[in-house]
N, C-alpha and C positions, 0 to 999 in steps of 0.2 A: 811778266809781274811772277815773283815765281815763290813758289810755299816751301817751304821746313819747314820741320817738329819741333822746337826749342821746349826743354821741360820744363818750362814755366807756363811754358802759354805756348795754345797755337794762333799763328797769323796770318793772318793770305799780301797784306801789306806790312809789311817788316821798317824799320826805319830805319834807318844806316845801319845805326851799331848793332842791332840786331843779327844778322849774314855775318860778322865780326864770333861772336864769343863762342869759344869757350864746350862752354856747355850744350852746346847745340851736337855733339860729336860725344859725351859722354853718354854712360845709364845714369837714366833724371831720378830713380832711386835714390841717389845719394843726393839729393835735393832736397825732396822732401826728410826728416823721417822721423824714425821711429821713438815712442819719447827714450829717452837714458839711451836712444848711439849716436854715436861722436860726429861729427858734423867734421871733421878732419876733412876727406877724404875731397870732399867738396870745396872746403875755404883754398886749396891748397892747389884746386882748376884754379877754383877764382884769382889763387896770385902773377897767376901767368898768363889772367885775362887783361889782352888787350884794351878790350870793352868795360873792364868796373866800377871809373866814373859817370860812365852812362844807363850800366846801368844799374846802376847805385840811388842814382840819384828816378830812375823807372817804377825800381823798388820805395822805395820812400816817395814819389805822390801817388802810388797810388796805393798804400795803406789806409784809407779811411771805413773799410769796411774787412773783414773777414772774405769776405764772395769779394774782397780785391785780390787779380789778379797776386800782384806786389806783398800783397803781406802774408802766405807763406811759406813757408820754405826759407834755402840759399840762396839769396841775392847779393852778388859783387862785395862773395868768404865774410855776410853775414844776417843770423839770425830773425827770427822776428824779434829775440827781446831784445837785442843788439840795438833794430832800428826803431825800436819804439824810445830804447834809451835815450837815441838820436832825435828824432824830432822833439819828446822831453825837453830834450837839450839849444833845441833848436828853438822855442815856442819858449823859454830858460831869460833868451840871451837878450829881448830888447830888456823889461824888464829888468837886467843886472843890469846893466846899462846903462837908464833912464837912472839910479838908485844912485846908480856915482857919481 
């Protein structure tokens, strides 16, 4: 069992995709922004990451409370606000289909 420290979460048992995440070799500070700071550097790393879709899936599944590991920070090139908007859109999608 390998132990690596990712900026967003420390895990003993990693999901297969986590060991390939580019954020593991970056300064964690770029993924957790101070108010008004640019998400650009983190988004640039994420844009090149081979596990971006897996990361986004993890973050969206772990946004149920502010204590959840996927709630804060930049995950898969998305901010908390962007992920909350995605979740709202996903919840509305069945309603829109039913109305059509």
